[in-house]
Backbone as CSV, one residue per row, in Angstrom:
resi,resn,N_x,N_y,N_z,CA_x,CA_y,CA_z,C_x,C_y,C_z
1,MET,63.035,135.183,178.064,63.234,135.700,176.712,64.502,135.158,176.101
2,VAL,65.576,135.100,176.893,66.837,134.584,176.381,66.706,133.119,176.015
3,GLU,66.058,132.344,176.929,65.889,130.923,176.662,65.043,130.709,175.417
4,GLY,64.020,131.562,175.237,63.183,131.445,174.052,63.963,131.689,172.787
5,ASN,64.846,132.696,172.823,65.646,132.999,171.642,66.599,131.864,171.316
6,LYS,67.207,131.268,172.355,68.123,130.150,172.130,67.385,128.974,171.514
7,SER,66.181,128.704,172.051,65.404,127.593,171.530,65.001,127.854,170.089
8,TRP,64.649,129.107,169.795,64.266,129.456,168.431,65.425,129.264,167.475
9,LYS,66.615,129.708,167.874,67.773,129.561,166.999,68.063,128.093,166.707
10,LYS,67.857,127.234,167.719,68.093,125.806,167.517,67.093,125.242,166.519
11,ASN,65.819,125.654,166.656,64.791,125.170,165.742,64.968,125.710,164.337
12,ILE,65.295,126.992,164.232,65.452,127.587,162.915,66.638,126.979,162.196
13,LYS,67.691,126.634,162.949,68.850,125.985,162.338,68.452,124.631,161.782
14,HIS,67.610,123.902,162.541,67.169,122.577,162.086,66.318,122.689,160.823
15,LEU,65.376,123.641,160.835,64.503,123.798,159.686,65.279,124.216,158.447
16,PHE,66.215,125.156,158.629,66.995,125.622,157.488,67.906,124.539,156.945
17,SER,68.463,123.705,157.847,69.360,122.653,157.371,68.617,121.654,156.501
18,ASN,67.309,121.454,156.758,66.500,120.543,155.950,66.040,121.177,154.643
19,LEU,65.865,122.485,154.648,65.292,123.159,153.492,66.302,123.894,152.632
20,HIS,67.568,123.945,153.055,68.500,124.867,152.412,68.790,124.532,150.961
21,SER,68.740,123.258,150.564,69.044,122.903,149.173,68.088,123.587,148.204
22,ALA,66.786,123.506,148.505,65.811,124.133,147.616,65.899,125.643,147.672
23,LEU,66.138,126.186,148.858,66.264,127.626,148.991,67.450,128.142,148.202
24,ILE,68.537,127.387,148.233,69.722,127.765,147.473,69.406,127.808,145.992
25,GLN,68.712,126.811,145.501,68.375,126.765,144.086,67.512,127.948,143.692
26,LYS,66.583,128.331,144.557,65.735,129.477,144.258,66.554,130.762,144.235
27,LEU,67.487,130.904,145.181,68.338,132.079,145.199,69.218,132.143,143.967
28,GLN,69.760,131.036,143.546,70.650,131.016,142.393,69.915,131.370,141.112
29,LYS,68.623,131.159,141.048,67.874,131.517,139.853,67.869,133.021,139.646
30,PHE,68.047,133.722,140.752,68.130,135.162,140.596,69.447,135.500,139.949
31,ASP,70.468,135.089,139.826,71.675,135.319,138.997,71.631,134.080,138.092
32,PHE,61.356,94.505,147.772,61.385,93.301,148.568,61.253,92.087,147.672
33,ASP,60.897,89.779,146.856,60.909,88.435,146.479,59.661,87.808,147.035
34,ALA,59.300,86.680,146.528,58.058,86.019,146.924,58.034,85.725,148.396
35,ASP,59.189,85.619,149.039,59.234,85.268,150.460,59.284,86.499,151.336
36,SER,59.203,87.660,150.760,59.348,88.856,151.580,58.698,90.059,150.934
37,SER,58.187,90.949,151.763,57.708,92.244,151.295,57.667,93.157,152.486
38,ILE,57.270,94.385,152.275,57.212,95.351,153.368,56.226,94.910,154.428
39,ASN,55.249,94.080,154.065,54.233,93.655,155.010,54.732,92.594,155.968
40,ASN,55.837,91.909,155.628,56.437,90.935,156.530,57.554,91.619,157.274
41,SER,57.208,92.292,158.350,58.148,93.201,158.983,59.170,92.528,159.853
42,SER,58.916,91.299,160.331,59.892,90.659,161.201,59.678,89.161,161.191
43,SER,60.698,88.439,161.622,60.594,86.991,161.737,61.469,86.519,162.860
44,PRO,61.130,85.384,163.500,61.931,84.883,164.612,63.361,84.645,164.182
45,GLY,64.273,85.097,165.010,65.680,84.878,164.728,66.174,85.667,163.546
46,SER,65.492,86.735,163.189,65.895,87.507,162.026,67.207,88.199,162.291
47,ALA,67.912,88.478,161.216,69.234,89.078,161.346,69.504,89.960,160.166
48,ALA,70.731,90.514,160.129,71.134,91.367,159.024,72.550,91.039,158.632
49,THR,72.808,91.123,157.352,74.160,90.954,156.852,74.584,92.250,156.206
50,SER,75.683,92.808,156.654,76.123,94.095,156.137,77.610,94.095,155.903
51,LYS,78.037,94.775,154.864,79.463,94.836,154.585,80.041,96.212,154.836
52,LYS,79.199,97.195,155.152,79.716,98.510,155.503,78.684,99.232,156.353
53,SER,79.180,100.143,157.192,78.277,100.842,158.087,78.227,102.317,157.765
54,GLU,79.049,102.738,156.819,78.960,104.131,156.470,77.840,104.341,155.435
55,ALA,78.130,105.215,155.739,77.389,105.599,154.592,78.065,106.735,153.960
56,ILE,58.486,109.031,147.110,58.324,107.731,146.755,57.202,107.714,145.940
57,LEU,55.354,109.744,142.973,55.721,108.456,143.598,54.964,107.378,142.906
58,ALA,54.466,106.557,143.438,54.129,105.254,142.894,52.697,105.169,142.407
59,PRO,52.345,104.042,141.779,50.959,103.808,141.393,50.064,103.671,142.614
60,LEU,50.685,103.536,143.782,49.924,103.340,145.014,49.785,104.639,145.777
61,ASN,48.637,104.810,146.390,48.417,105.985,147.214,48.731,105.624,148.653
62,VAL,49.979,105.790,149.047,50.420,105.398,150.381,50.395,106.603,151.302
63,PRO,49.488,106.653,152.276,49.462,107.770,153.207,50.795,107.920,153.913
64,LEU,51.157,109.129,154.223,52.382,109.486,154.931,53.603,109.521,154.020
65,ALA,53.511,108.973,152.828,54.602,109.116,151.875,54.347,110.365,151.047
66,VAL,55.354,110.796,150.314,55.193,112.002,149.523,54.939,111.641,148.073
67,SER,54.513,112.600,147.310,54.312,112.400,145.884,55.595,112.699,145.143
68,SER,55.861,111.944,144.098,57.075,112.176,143.323,57.024,113.517,142.614
69,GLN,55.845,114.138,142.577,55.721,115.456,141.977,55.943,116.569,142.991
70,SER,56.050,116.225,144.266,56.271,117.229,145.301,57.717,117.694,145.280
71,PRO,57.963,118.962,145.618,59.350,119.444,145.657,60.142,118.741,146.741
72,ASN,61.391,118.435,146.453,62.254,117.760,147.422,63.232,118.758,147.997
73,PHE,63.079,119.081,149.260,63.969,120.019,149.922,65.040,119.296,150.717
74,GLU,65.148,117.996,150.550,66.177,117.220,151.227,67.321,116.971,150.248
75,GLY,68.467,116.588,150.783,69.576,116.232,149.911,69.578,114.759,149.571
76,ILE,68.638,114.015,150.176,68.558,112.564,150.010,67.117,112.171,149.700
77,THR,66.950,111.197,148.822,65.638,110.625,148.529,65.651,109.146,148.895
78,LEU,64.675,108.703,149.679,64.524,107.287,150.008,63.483,106.687,149.072
79,ILE,63.871,105.647,148.343,62.945,104.971,147.434,62.782,103.519,147.863
80,TRP,61.541,103.105,148.099,61.240,101.711,148.417,60.579,101.099,147.188
81,PHE,61.252,100.112,146.583,60.694,99.442,145.407,60.342,98.001,145.736
82,ASP,59.083,97.644,145.515,58.610,96.275,145.734,57.373,96.049,144.868
83,PRO,57.436,95.168,143.882,56.271,94.898,143.033,55.063,94.399,143.815
84,ARG,55.277,93.866,145.028,54.185,93.323,145.838,53.737,94.301,146.913
85,LEU,54.066,95.545,146.743,53.730,96.570,147.726,52.222,96.779,147.806
86,ASN,51.711,96.994,149.015,50.308,97.351,149.168,50.157,98.336,150.316
87,THR,48.933,98.755,150.570,48.689,99.822,151.535,48.209,99.300,152.877
88,THR,48.855,98.292,153.424,48.499,97.788,154.743,48.984,98.753,155.813
89,ASP,48.521,98.518,157.056,48.965,99.352,158.172,50.472,99.269,158.352
90,ASP,51.037,98.099,158.032,52.476,97.934,158.174,53.229,98.842,157.205
91,THR,52.689,98.985,156.012,53.291,99.882,155.032,53.232,101.320,155.517
92,LYS,52.096,101.702,156.071,51.945,103.061,156.581,52.922,103.329,157.715
93,GLN,53.096,102.346,158.598,54.024,102.513,159.711,55.452,102.638,159.209
94,THR,55.799,101.844,158.206,57.142,101.930,157.638,57.371,103.293,157.007
95,ALA,56.375,103.788,156.280,56.492,105.116,155.676,56.693,106.176,156.743
96,LYS,55.960,106.057,157.849,56.091,107.015,158.947,57.494,106.986,159.528
97,GLU,58.030,105.791,159.758,59.365,105.663,160.342,60.437,106.189,159.396
98,LEU,60.268,105.940,158.116,61.253,106.422,157.148,61.230,107.941,157.042
99,ARG,60.043,108.532,157.098,59.957,109.994,157.000,60.540,110.683,158.218
100,GLU,60.604,109.982,159.344,61.263,110.555,160.512,62.771,110.579,160.335
101,ILE,63.266,109.768,159.422,64.695,109.760,159.104,64.994,110.778,158.019
102,ASN,64.191,110.751,156.981,64.366,111.649,155.839,62.984,111.914,155.257
103,ASN,62.590,113.151,155.171,61.198,113.463,154.845,60.769,112.993,153.465
104,TYR,61.682,112.982,152.508,61.296,112.636,151.139,61.412,111.132,150.929
105,VAL,60.266,110.447,150.961,60.197,108.989,150.821,59.210,108.646,149.717
106,ILE,59.639,107.807,148.782,58.785,107.432,147.662,58.674,105.914,147.577
107,PHE,57.463,105.405,147.338,57.218,103.976,147.166,56.868,103.695,145.704
108,HIS,57.530,102.705,145.117,57.236,102.290,143.746,56.936,100.797,143.705
109,SER,55.929,100.403,142.928,55.643,98.990,142.696,55.870,98.616,141.233
110,ASP,56.100,99.590,140.394,56.355,99.356,138.978,57.822,99.632,138.676
111,GLN,58.539,98.618,138.179,59.984,98.765,137.986,60.330,99.820,136.943
112,LEU,59.617,99.845,135.848,59.911,100.815,134.798,59.756,102.239,135.308
113,GLU,58.664,102.490,136.029,58.445,103.822,136.579,59.515,104.174,137.601
114,CYS,59.907,103.186,138.389,60.930,103.417,139.409,62.259,103.790,138.766
115,VAL,62.668,103.043,137.761,63.936,103.321,137.075,63.891,104.680,136.399
116,ASP,62.783,104.986,135.750,62.650,106.292,135.099,62.751,107.420,136.108
117,TYR,62.132,107.217,137.284,62.205,108.263,138.303,63.635,108.455,138.787
118,ILE,64.339,107.365,139.042,65.727,107.459,139.498,66.570,108.227,138.488
119,LYS,66.371,107.932,137.220,67.129,108.621,136.177,66.798,110.106,136.108
120,SER,65.598,110.473,136.541,65.185,111.878,136.474,65.751,112.724,137.600
121,VAL,66.244,112.083,138.649,66.784,112.824,139.793,68.100,113.484,139.400
122,ARG,68.246,114.745,139.726,69.437,115.487,139.319,70.399,115.748,140.468
123,ASP,69.910,116.265,141.577,70.795,116.751,142.631,70.866,115.859,143.859
124,GLU,69.809,115.085,144.140,69.775,114.323,145.382,70.500,112.986,145.257
125,LYS,70.940,112.483,146.399,71.463,111.128,146.488,70.305,110.190,146.829
126,ILE,70.300,108.994,146.249,69.191,108.064,146.437,69.611,106.871,147.282
127,PHE,68.783,106.545,148.273,68.895,105.312,149.038,67.771,104.407,148.537
128,LEU,68.120,103.272,147.946,67.135,102.350,147.382,66.935,101.166,148.311
129,ILE,65.681,100.918,148.708,65.326,99.778,149.542,64.465,98.843,148.697
130,THR,64.809,97.575,148.668,64.059,96.637,147.849,64.191,95.223,148.405
131,SER,63.446,94.278,147.832,63.510,92.887,148.271,64.607,92.160,147.516
132,GLY,64.927,90.944,147.960,65.971,90.185,147.293,65.627,89.864,145.856
133,LYS,64.404,89.375,145.624,63.986,89.023,144.270,63.932,90.247,143.375
134,ALA,63.386,91.332,143.902,63.304,92.563,143.111,64.684,93.142,142.846
135,ALA,65.594,92.981,143.813,66.954,93.493,143.640,67.637,92.829,142.461
136,SER,67.427,91.531,142.308,68.036,90.802,141.197,67.571,91.332,139.852
137,SER,66.405,91.964,139.848,65.842,92.494,138.610,66.201,93.955,138.370
138,ILE,66.113,94.778,139.421,66.274,96.220,139.232,67.722,96.689,139.317
139,LEU,68.555,96.004,140.085,69.932,96.476,140.256,70.731,96.513,138.955
140,PRO,70.623,95.514,138.076,71.372,95.607,136.820,71.023,96.854,136.010
141,GLU,69.811,97.389,136.212,69.380,98.568,135.462,69.787,99.875,136.127
142,THR,70.115,99.837,137.400,70.342,101.086,138.133,71.708,101.208,138.776
143,ILE,72.461,100.121,138.866,73.684,100.137,139.659,74.709,101.134,139.139
144,GLN,74.696,101.429,137.854,75.659,102.356,137.281,75.205,103.814,137.360
145,LEU,73.996,104.051,137.806,73.491,105.421,137.876,74.131,106.160,139.035
146,LYS,74.647,107.341,138.774,75.362,108.098,139.802,74.437,108.578,140.907
147,GLN,73.120,108.581,140.647,72.185,109.017,141.682,72.115,108.042,142.849
148,ILE,72.412,106.764,142.613,72.314,105.734,143.653,73.515,105.812,144.584
149,ASP,73.260,106.063,145.854,74.339,106.101,146.846,74.423,104.791,147.612
150,SER,73.287,104.311,148.114,73.269,103.107,148.946,72.040,102.264,148.628
151,ILE,72.209,100.936,148.752,71.119,99.998,148.483,70.934,99.089,149.690
152,PHE,69.687,98.914,150.124,69.351,98.076,151.268,68.377,96.995,150.801
153,ILE,68.682,95.735,151.115,67.840,94.621,150.685,67.101,94.039,151.885
154,PHE,65.776,93.953,151.780,64.931,93.464,152.863,64.280,92.157,152.438
155,CYS,64.702,91.041,153.044,64.124,89.736,152.725,64.433,88.759,153.850
156,PHE,63.685,87.660,153.915,63.884,86.678,154.971,64.977,85.673,154.636
157,LYS,65.159,85.372,153.364,66.157,84.385,152.949,67.483,85.076,152.650
158,ILE,68.163,85.506,153.716,69.405,86.256,153.560,70.441,85.468,152.773
159,GLU,70.591,84.188,153.108,71.623,83.374,152.456,71.413,83.287,150.945
160,LYS,70.175,83.342,150.519,69.854,83.206,149.097,70.415,84.351,148.266
161,TYR,70.581,85.500,148.915,71.014,86.679,148.157,72.365,87.219,148.606
162,GLN,73.154,86.385,149.289,74.469,86.809,149.757,75.356,87.293,148.614
163,ASP,75.184,86.716,147.446,76.045,87.085,146.321,75.883,88.537,145.914
164,LEU,74.724,89.131,146.236,74.504,90.530,145.878,75.439,91.464,146.634
165,LEU,75.846,91.051,147.851,76.782,91.866,148.630,78.132,91.965,147.939
166,GLN,78.569,90.868,147.346,79.861,90.865,146.666,79.766,91.447,145.255
167,LYS,78.626,91.248,144.629,78.465,91.675,143.235,78.278,93.174,143.101
168,TYR,77.572,93.786,144.054,77.263,95.209,143.959,77.841,95.970,145.149
169,GLU,78.771,96.842,144.880,79.447,97.589,145.945,78.498,98.491,146.716
170,SER,77.467,98.983,146.073,76.547,99.918,146.722,75.582,99.251,147.690
171,VAL,75.525,97.913,147.693,74.629,97.212,148.623,75.220,97.280,150.025
172,VAL,74.554,97.986,150.911,75.028,98.161,152.282,74.847,96.890,153.087
173,GLY,73.689,96.244,152.952,73.421,95.038,153.729,72.118,94.380,153.326
174,ILE,71.923,93.160,153.841,70.685,92.412,153.631,70.044,92.202,154.998
175,TYR,68.779,92.549,155.136,68.124,92.573,156.444,66.824,91.773,156.407
176,SER,66.562,91.025,157.479,65.320,90.266,157.579,64.418,90.800,158.688
177,ASN,64.850,91.854,159.334,64.074,92.477,160.401,63.893,93.953,160.079
178,ARG,62.657,94.419,160.117,62.391,95.797,159.712,63.071,96.816,160.606
179,SER,63.071,96.577,161.918,63.705,97.526,162.834,65.191,97.657,162.559
180,THR,65.836,96.530,162.302,67.259,96.557,161.974,67.492,97.306,160.671
181,LEU,66.610,97.097,159.715,66.699,97.811,158.442,66.563,99.314,158.642
182,ILE,65.550,99.721,159.392,65.318,101.147,159.635,66.521,101.780,160.318
183,ASN,67.084,101.092,161.313,68.259,101.619,162.017,69.450,101.775,161.086
184,ALA,69.633,100.810,160.190,70.747,100.884,159.239,70.570,102.058,158.286
185,ILE,69.349,102.275,157.838,69.088,103.410,156.947,69.371,104.722,157.665
186,LYS,68.902,104.829,158.909,69.134,106.054,159.677,70.622,106.318,159.858
187,GLU,71.367,105.277,160.200,72.807,105.423,160.406,73.496,105.928,159.142
188,ASN,73.113,105.379,158.015,73.749,105.764,156.763,73.301,107.137,156.276
189,VAL,72.048,107.497,156.517,71.582,108.841,156.170,72.330,109.880,156.988
190,ASP,72.436,109.641,158.296,73.158,110.576,159.161,74.606,110.725,158.724
191,LEU,75.232,109.622,158.382,76.633,109.664,157.987,76.817,110.408,156.669
192,LEU,75.949,110.151,155.705,76.064,110.838,154.423,75.867,112.338,154.583
193,GLN,74.913,112.732,155.410,74.694,114.153,155.640,75.916,114.812,156.263
194,LYS,76.553,114.119,157.209,77.770,114.654,157.818,78.889,114.756,156.797
195,GLN,78.995,113.757,155.935,80.033,113.777,154.910,79.820,114.919,153.929
196,LEU,78.575,115.146,153.538,78.281,116.235,152.615,78.577,117.584,153.246
197,ASN,78.209,117.734,154.528,78.487,118.988,155.224,79.978,119.214,155.379
198,ALA,80.701,118.160,155.733,82.147,118.284,155.905,82.821,118.611,154.585
199,PHE,82.359,118.012,153.497,82.945,118.272,152.186,82.719,119.718,151.776
200,SER,81.517,120.233,152.045,81.231,121.624,151.726,82.104,122.555,152.548
201,PHE,82.257,122.242,153.838,83.080,123.075,154.713,84.528,123.061,154.250
202,TYR,85.013,121.894,153.846,86.395,121.773,153.372,86.607,122.597,152.110
203,ASN,85.700,122.465,151.163,85.845,123.199,149.906,85.778,124.698,150.107
204,GLU,84.964,125.111,151.082,84.783,126.543,151.305,86.065,127.189,151.780
205,HIS,86.988,126.396,152.337,88.236,126.922,152.866,89.418,126.685,151.927
206,GLN,89.160,126.184,150.744,90.244,125.989,149.790,90.619,127.317,149.154
207,GLU,91.900,127.483,148.913,92.366,128.711,148.292,92.291,128.562,146.771
208,LYS,91.073,128.761,146.249,90.832,128.628,144.826,90.166,129.890,144.302
209,ALA,90.266,130.100,143.007,89.541,131.191,142.385,88.057,130.878,142.447
210,THR,87.225,131.925,142.433,85.789,131.725,142.530,85.274,130.805,141.432
211,ARG,85.835,130.905,140.253,85.363,130.092,139.142,85.663,128.611,139.337
212,ASP,86.572,128.271,140.297,86.934,126.881,140.531,86.186,126.256,141.698
213,LEU,85.325,127.031,142.344,84.584,126.494,143.484,83.682,125.362,143.023
214,SER,83.654,124.286,143.802,82.768,123.170,143.468,81.333,123.567,143.773
215,GLN,80.390,122.794,143.261,78.983,123.076,143.516,78.673,123.019,145.001
216,GLU,79.283,122.041,145.712,79.011,121.907,147.141,79.503,123.129,147.903
217,SER,80.658,123.640,147.552,81.193,124.808,148.232,80.344,126.032,147.945
218,ALA,79.915,126.175,146.698,79.068,127.308,146.336,77.755,127.261,147.105
219,GLU,77.176,126.062,147.234,75.935,125.923,147.993,76.150,126.283,149.454
220,PHE,77.302,125.885,149.992,77.611,126.199,151.386,77.646,127.709,151.589
221,ILE,78.267,128.430,150.667,78.371,129.885,150.770,76.996,130.527,150.649
222,TRP,76.191,130.053,149.686,74.838,130.578,149.549,74.047,130.398,150.837
223,PHE,74.176,129.226,151.441,73.438,128.949,152.673,73.894,129.850,153.807
224,GLN,75.199,130.057,153.930,75.716,130.927,154.981,75.213,132.355,154.799
225,LEU,75.199,132.835,153.564,74.697,134.181,153.296,73.211,134.282,153.613
226,PHE,72.466,133.273,153.190,71.030,133.279,153.445,70.734,133.246,154.936
227,LYS,71.434,132.385,155.668,71.227,132.279,157.114,71.574,133.583,157.805
228,ASP,72.651,134.222,157.361,73.067,135.486,157.967,71.996,136.555,157.777
229,VAL,71.414,136.603,156.581,70.353,137.575,156.316,69.142,137.303,157.191
230,ILE,68.745,136.040,157.285,67.572,135.680,158.082,67.760,136.039,159.552
231,LEU,68.929,135.716,160.101,69.168,135.958,161.523,69.285,137.440,161.845
232,ARG,69.582,138.257,160.861,69.691,139.695,161.085,68.373,140.426,160.864
233,MET,67.408,139.746,160.296,66.120,140.390,160.042,65.380,140.648,161.349
234,SER,64.660,141.740,161.391,63.873,142.050,162.579,62.691,141.100,162.679
235,ALA,62.204,140.907,163.913,61.087,139.997,164.148,59.847,140.471,163.407
236,ASN,59.136,139.547,162.798,57.949,139.887,162.032,56.964,138.733,162.148
237,ASN,55.832,138.976,162.805,54.861,137.915,163.038,54.306,137.348,161.740
238,ASN,54.141,138.206,160.747,53.616,137.733,159.469,54.595,136.773,158.805
239,ALA,55.889,137.127,158.841,56.908,136.254,158.263,56.977,134.940,159.028
240,LYS,56.822,135.028,160.345,56.840,133.824,161.177,55.697,132.893,160.790
241,GLU,54.506,133.448,160.623,53.350,132.636,160.262,53.504,132.025,158.875
242,GLN,54.104,132.771,157.960,54.327,132.239,156.619,55.294,131.057,156.647
243,LEU,56.359,131.202,157.457,57.328,130.118,157.579,56.682,128.884,158.195
244,ILE,55.882,129.083,159.244,55.197,127.970,159.903,54.235,127.284,158.940
245,GLN,53.504,128.079,158.172,52.555,127.524,157.208,53.272,126.720,156.126
246,PHE,54.378,127.270,155.635,55.138,126.585,154.594,55.703,125.264,155.108
247,CYS,56.323,125.296,156.291,56.927,124.090,156.860,55.866,123.049,157.204
248,SER,54.724,123.506,157.704,53.641,122.580,158.052,53.114,121.872,156.811
249,GLN,53.040,122.596,155.701,52.573,121.988,154.458,53.602,121.010,153.904
250,TYR,54.868,121.417,153.925,55.914,120.560,153.377,56.071,119.278,154.189
251,TYR,55.992,119.395,155.526,56.182,118.245,156.410,54.860,117.618,156.843
252,ARG,53.808,117.802,156.069,52.499,117.274,156.470,52.576,115.760,156.695
253,GLY,52.042,115.319,157.833,52.065,113.906,158.182,53.323,113.453,158.876
254,ASN,54.319,114.333,158.983,55.592,113.978,159.617,55.572,114.471,161.063
255,GLN,55.206,113.572,161.991,55.008,113.974,163.379,56.284,114.493,164.030
256,LYS,57.406,113.948,163.658,58.672,114.401,164.231,58.926,115.861,163.895
257,GLU,58.721,116.229,162.635,58.948,117.613,162.235,57.856,118.530,162.765
258,TYR,56.641,118.001,162.923,55.579,118.808,163.519,55.968,119.282,164.914
259,LYS,56.640,118.412,165.667,57.070,118.788,167.014,58.087,119.923,166.961
260,ASN,58.996,119.864,165.998,59.974,120.946,165.841,59.294,122.256,165.458
261,ILE,58.298,122.170,164.583,57.572,123.370,164.169,56.796,123.956,165.338
262,ASP,56.140,123.091,166.126,55.394,123.567,167.297,56.318,124.231,168.305
263,GLN,57.500,123.653,168.490,58.452,124.243,169.427,58.914,125.608,168.939
264,PHE,59.164,125.708,167.656,59.553,126.993,167.079,58.449,128.023,167.257
265,GLU,57.202,127.608,167.011,56.081,128.535,167.114,55.896,129.055,168.530
266,SER,56.100,128.185,169.511,55.899,128.592,170.903,57.115,129.281,171.505
267,SER,58.302,129.056,170.951,59.527,129.604,171.548,59.951,130.934,170.947
268,TYR,59.673,131.131,169.677,60.143,132.355,169.021,59.326,133.565,169.460
269,ARG,60.030,134.589,169.849,59.387,135.851,170.242,60.022,137.010,169.496
């Protein structure tokens, strides 16, 4: 029983950390270029060029990706823009791998729609993945938008687009191997999440008047209050089933999160 409770607390903490942004908002209402595309996932001797290590939806119906009309409960949105995007198995695999990093992943093949969507984002930080040729077209339109946190360029002709690293500060790196690209995105997503959490924790301890609290600090306090209420609530099978149903629907197709949900379902008593 003790081990089950510990396992449940670990799972519930994970689920809440992914969903807390949207929950907070609800609570507050009460007061790729011609030489490259996603389908060319690797090449012999492929490499990556990066200048920093810190740190979807579309006209296409891409299984495993989410709809741009779906609610985003993450603090980060991954957008893959490529005019030559299609629904091959390689695309599906890439979508699956990206959703294991961050559940909210959107694919765009139309530049105008992609730019409009980026401009519509209010609270989330955006990681933009695109090809070298497409980057030359879309970056001038989006580089000044505060929603853009990091940009990743996926193409085989790395040398051809080296100037983008110097021209645009938000470009993290240029990659010709999909696995290297995925790893770089994961590293930067993890780092940004840690930075956001640390910033919220720091603000929460500042000696300021309530009216001077930053949005991040206020969200941190809301989350702590919400978590405290949840952990103090008595066990309720109906509430448990509702939570499982909600999480299963939100994370549909995300095998990594399904495992966490299954563990929670079997461990919580």
